[in-house]
C-alpha positions in Angstrom: -35.8 17.1 25.2 -37.6 19.6 23.0 -37.7 23.1 24.4 -40.8 25.1 24.5 -41.3 28.3 22.4 -40.7 30.4 25.5 -37.5 28.6 26.3 -36.2 29.0 22.8 -37.1 32.7 22.8 -35.3 33.2 26.1 -32.3 31.5 24.8 -32.3 33.7 21.7 -32.6 36.7 24.0 -29.6 35.6 26.0 -27.7 35.5 22.7 -28.9 39.0 22.0 -30.8 37.7 18.9 -33.9 39.9 19.8 -35.2 40.1 16.2 -35.4 36.3 16.0 -36.9 36.0 19.4 -39.7 38.5 18.5 -40.5 36.8 15.2 -40.6 33.4 16.9 -42.9 34.6 19.7 -45.2 36.6 17.5 -45.7 33.5 15.3 -47.2 31.7 18.3 -49.3 34.6 19.7 -52.6 32.6 19.5 -51.1 29.8 21.6 -49.9 32.1 24.4 -52.9 34.5 24.8 -53.1 35.5 28.5 -49.6 34.2 29.3 -47.6 36.6 31.6 -44.2 35.0 30.7 -45.0 35.3 27.0 -45.9 39.0 27.1 -42.9 39.7 29.4 -40.5 38.1 27.0 -41.9 40.0 24.0 -41.8 43.3 26.0 -38.2 42.9 26.9 -37.2 41.8 23.4 -38.9 44.9 21.9 -37.3 47.1 24.5 -33.8 45.9 23.5 -34.4 46.6 19.8 -35.7 50.1 20.6 -39.4 49.4 19.7 -40.9 51.4 22.5 -44.5 51.2 21.3 -44.6 47.4 21.2 -42.6 47.1 24.4 -45.0 49.3 26.3 -48.0 47.4 24.8 -46.7 43.9 25.8 -45.5 45.1 29.2 -49.0 46.5 29.9 -50.6 43.1 28.9 -48.2 41.4 31.3 -49.0 44.0 34.0 -52.7 43.2 33.8 -51.9 39.6 34.7 -49.1 40.0 37.3 -47.5 43.1 38.7 -44.8 42.0 41.3 -42.1 41.2 38.8 -38.7 42.9 38.8 -38.2 42.3 35.1 -41.6 43.9 34.2 -41.0 46.9 36.5 -37.4 47.3 35.2 -38.7 47.3 31.7 -41.4 49.8 32.3 -39.1 52.0 34.3 -36.6 52.0 31.4 -39.3 53.1 29.0 -40.1 56.1 31.2 -36.3 56.8 31.6 -35.9 56.7 27.8 -38.5 59.5 27.5 -36.9 61.6 30.2 -39.8 61.0 32.7 -37.5 60.4 35.6 -40.2 61.1 38.2 -42.3 58.2 37.0 -39.2 56.0 36.5 -38.2 56.7 40.1 -41.5 55.4 41.3 -41.1 52.2 39.5 -37.5 51.7 40.8 -38.8 52.2 44.4 -41.5 49.6 43.7 -38.7 47.2 42.6 -36.7 47.7 45.7 -39.9 47.0 47.8 -40.1 43.5 46.3 -36.3 43.0 45.6 -34.2 45.1 48.0 -30.9 44.0 46.5 -31.8 44.7 42.8 -28.6 46.3 41.4 -30.3 47.7 38.2 -32.8 49.7 40.3 -30.0 51.0 42.6 -27.8 51.9 39.6 -30.7 53.7 37.8 -31.7 55.6 40.9 -28.2 56.9 41.4 -28.1 58.0 37.8 -31.4 59.9 38.2 -30.1 61.5 41.4 -26.9 62.7 39.8 -27.9 63.3 36.1 -31.6 62.8 35.8 -32.3 66.4 34.9 -29.9 66.3 32.0 -32.2 65.2 29.1 -29.3 65.4 26.7 -27.4 62.8 28.8 -30.3 60.4 28.6 -30.5 60.9 24.8 -26.8 60.2 24.5 -27.1 57.0 26.5 -29.9 55.9 24.1 -27.7 56.6 21.1 -24.7 54.7 22.4 -26.9 52.0 24.0 -25.4 52.5 27.5 -28.9 52.9 28.7 -29.2 49.1 28.4 -27.4 48.7 31.7 -30.7 49.8 33.3 -32.7 47.2 31.3 -33.9 43.8 32.7 -30.7 41.7 32.8 -30.4 38.8 30.3 -27.5 36.9 31.8 -24.2 35.9 30.2 -24.3 35.5 26.4 -23.6 31.8 25.7 -22.0 32.7 22.4 -19.3 34.6 24.3 -18.7 31.7 26.6 -18.6 29.3 23.7 -16.2 31.6 21.8 -13.9 31.9 24.8 -13.8 28.1 25.2 -13.2 27.7 21.5 -10.3 30.2 21.5 -8.8 28.4 24.5 -9.0 25.1 22.7 -7.4 26.7 19.6 -4.5 27.9 21.7 -4.1 24.7 23.7 -4.2 22.2 20.8 -2.6 24.3 18.0 -5.6 24.0 15.8 -3.8 25.7 12.9 -1.5 22.7 12.6 -4.4 20.3 13.1 -6.4 21.9 10.2 -3.5 21.6 7.8 -2.8 17.9 8.7 -6.3 16.7 8.9 -7.9 15.9 5.5 -11.5 16.8 6.2 -14.0 19.5 5.3 -14.1 22.4 7.7 -15.4 26.0 7.9 -13.2 28.5 9.6 -14.6 30.9 12.1 -15.0 34.5 11.0 -14.8 36.8 14.1 -18.1 36.8 16.0 -19.7 34.4 13.5 -18.2 31.6 15.4 -17.5 28.1 14.0 -20.0 27.3 11.3 -18.9 23.7 10.7 -22.0 22.4 12.5 -24.1 23.5 9.5 -22.1 21.5 6.9 -24.1 18.6 5.5 -23.4 15.1 6.7 -22.5 12.2 4.4 -26.0 10.9 4.6 -27.5 14.3 3.8 -25.2 14.6 0.8 -26.3 11.2 -0.5 -30.0 11.9 0.0 -30.6 15.6 0.2 -34.0 15.5 -1.4 -37.3 15.0 0.4 -39.3 12.8 -2.0 -42.4 12.8 0.2 -43.1 16.5 0.1 -46.0 17.7 -2.0 -45.2 19.9 -5.0 -47.7 22.4 -3.8 -45.7 22.9 -0.6 -42.4 24.0 -2.3 -41.4 27.0 -4.3 -38.1 25.7 -5.7 -37.6 22.1 -6.9 -33.9 21.4 -6.8 -31.7 18.5 -7.8 -29.3 16.9 -5.3 -26.2 18.9 -6.3 -28.2 22.2 -6.3 -29.3 21.6 -2.6 -25.7 20.8 -1.6 -24.3 23.8 -3.4 -27.0 26.1 -1.9 -26.1 25.0 1.7 -22.3 25.4 1.0 -22.9 28.8 -0.5 -25.0 29.9 2.5 -22.2 28.9 4.9 -19.5 30.5 2.8 -21.4 33.8 2.4 -22.2 33.9 6.2 -18.6 33.2 7.0 -17.5 36.0 4.8 -20.0 38.5 6.3 -22.1 38.7 3.2 -25.5 38.3 4.8 -27.7 39.2 1.9 -26.6 36.4 -0.4 -26.4 34.0 2.6 -30.1 34.8 3.3 -31.0 34.2 -0.4 -29.5 30.7 -0.3 -31.2 30.0 3.0 -34.6 31.1 1.6 -33.9 28.9 -1.4 -33.4 25.9 0.8 -36.3 26.6 3.2 -38.7 26.9 0.3 -37.4 23.9 -1.6 -37.7 20.1 -1.7 -34.7 19.7 0.6 -35.0 17.1 3.4 -36.1 18.4 6.8 -32.7 18.1 8.5 -31.1 20.3 5.8 -33.8 22.8 6.2 -33.3 22.8 10.0 -29.6 23.6 9.5 -30.4 26.4 7.1 -33.0 27.8 9.5 -30.5 27.7 12.4 -27.8 29.4 10.3 -30.1 32.5 10.1 -29.2 33.2 13.8 -25.7 34.0 12.7 -26.9 36.8 10.3 -26.7 40.3 11.7 -29.1 43.3 11.6 -27.5 45.9 9.4 -27.5 49.7 9.3 -27.3 52.0 6.3 -23.8 52.9 7.3 -22.2 49.5 7.2 -24.4 48.4 4.3 -23.1 51.2 2.0 -19.5 51.6 3.4 -17.3 49.9 0.8 -14.3 50.0 3.2 -16.0 47.6 5.6 -18.5 46.1 3.2 -16.7 45.8 -0.2 -19.6 43.9 -1.8 -22.1 46.6 -1.0 -23.0 47.3 -4.7 -23.2 43.6 -5.5 -25.4 42.7 -2.6 -27.8 45.6 -2.9 -30.2 43.8 -5.1 -32.1 46.0 -7.6 -35.8 46.5 -7.6 -36.5 44.4 -10.7 -34.6 41.4 -9.3 -36.4 41.5 -6.0 -39.8 42.1 -7.6 -39.2 39.0 -9.7 -39.1 36.7 -6.7 -40.3 38.0 -3.3 -39.8 34.6 -1.7 -36.1 34.4 -2.5 -35.2 37.9 -1.3 -37.4 38.1 1.7 -35.5 39.5 4.7 -32.7 41.0 2.6 -31.6 44.6 3.1 -31.8 47.0 0.2 -31.1 50.7 -0.4 -33.3 52.0 -3.2 -33.4 55.6 -4.6 -36.5 57.3 -5.9 -39.2 59.7 -4.6 -42.1 59.1 -2.2 -45.7 59.7 -2.9 -48.8 59.4 -0.7 -47.0 59.8 2.6 -49.4 59.1 5.5 -48.6 59.8 9.1 -50.3 57.4 11.5 -51.6 57.9 15.1 -48.8 55.8 16.5 -46.1 58.0 14.9 -45.4 55.5 12.1 -45.5 56.5 8.4 -46.7 54.7 5.3 -45.7 55.8 1.8 -45.0 54.6 -1.7 -41.5 54.7 -3.2 -41.3 55.4 -6.9 -38.1 53.4 -7.4 -35.6 55.0 -9.8 -37.5 58.3 -10.2 -35.0 60.3 -8.2 -33.7 61.8 -11.5 -37.3 62.5 -12.8 -36.7 60.3 -15.9 -37.8 56.7 -15.3 -39.9 54.8 -12.8 -38.5 51.2 -12.3 -41.5 50.3 -10.1 -43.5 51.2 -7.0 -43.2 49.6 -3.6 -45.1 50.4 -0.4 -42.9 51.3 2.6 -43.7 51.3 6.3 -41.6 53.2 8.8 -42.2 52.6 12.5 -42.0 55.6 14.8 -38.6 54.4 16.1 -37.1 54.1 12.6 -38.6 57.2 11.1 -36.5 59.7 13.0 -37.3 62.9 11.1 -40.0 63.8 8.6 -39.8 62.9 4.9 -40.0 65.6 2.3 -42.0 64.2 -0.7 -40.6 67.0 -3.0 -37.0 65.8 -2.8 -35.3 62.6 -4.0 -34.7 60.0 -1.3 -32.7 56.8 -0.6 -34.6 54.4 1.6 -32.8 51.6 3.4 -35.1 48.8 4.4 -35.9 45.0 4.6 -37.6 43.2 1.9 -41.0 41.8 3.0 -44.2 40.6 1.5 -47.9 41.3 2.3 -50.8 39.5 0.5 -48.4 38.4 -2.2 -47.2 42.0 -2.8 -43.6 43.3 -2.3 -43.2 45.8 0.6 -40.3 47.4 2.4 -39.9 47.7 6.2 -38.1 51.0 6.3 -35.2 51.3 8.7 -33.7 54.6 7.7 -33.6 57.1 4.8 -31.4 59.9 3.4 -32.4 62.9 1.4 -29.7 65.1 -0.2 -29.7 68.7 0.8 -29.1 70.1 -2.7 -32.1 68.2 -4.2 -30.1 65.5 -6.1 -27.6 62.7 -5.4 -23.9 63.3 -5.9 -22.9 60.1 -7.6 
């Protein structure tokens, strides 16, 4: 039975794939206008990713429809708690206990406010280490953890190491929390007929031959299994925008849920991410094909111009890529920082390294800024 968009989103939330849940829900916003459950799911997803502005907005839309919901009140109370407004948060927790006297999150939060509520530094520390999430609306057990535990038990019970060596079949080994990716391997029929011959040429961006489609899917799985999410996303984008048959595109789309959100620290740390330089695609490469690199993480140096602070605390600017040394501009790209990702102010008079996600708007390359770094001495130490 096909699951509804809300059911799919809730399942992604249980798996802690909040970014995917948000993108899925927001793509159906016209279909769910006025839906309490829709706004509630979006609000909770935004809360978990730290997008306080959108979380508050969606929770308010949900509140205008229905107020006696523990999840809604827990989410709104958590927003107040994140800002150190413990008086307002306490009111909401008391409202929760009125409708749900046994609510453990509310009791736990009230005890925290009683004992440490005046210590704003403690609240900020909990935000940084994500321990504040124990006061958020509960999501239930992560099915990926259950699946992995079962999988490990089966490995131990059956001696899968020996089985893999003795069984002559294609397989994809698990890579830590990536899980078993063998479900995304192409079937025999898909390998024989990987091309969709009924698709219009106007509906595809890449026309590929049989072997190219098969290789792209194999590469996507290999890169994902090795923790190289950028090249994995490139191969996924290639398939999703190609003449591959629908079942192959569906596997590529589902494989995206195994890709992780990255930070500048693990993206540039060569000890934990040895392919950092190789997978940090240069501006000219990305500018040449927005579709192929959409969703990839990049860290580009330069200087910013035209910084504009917005009323919601976000910032828009233009990055002159490559101009950090004052010699050559590789290109210009518009960058948007949300209030949550901005952190501190940007000094346009100093060189900068911006870490962000490749996106596209009206056919133009843009960056969704996630973080930035400006050297204290006014230049980068290479």
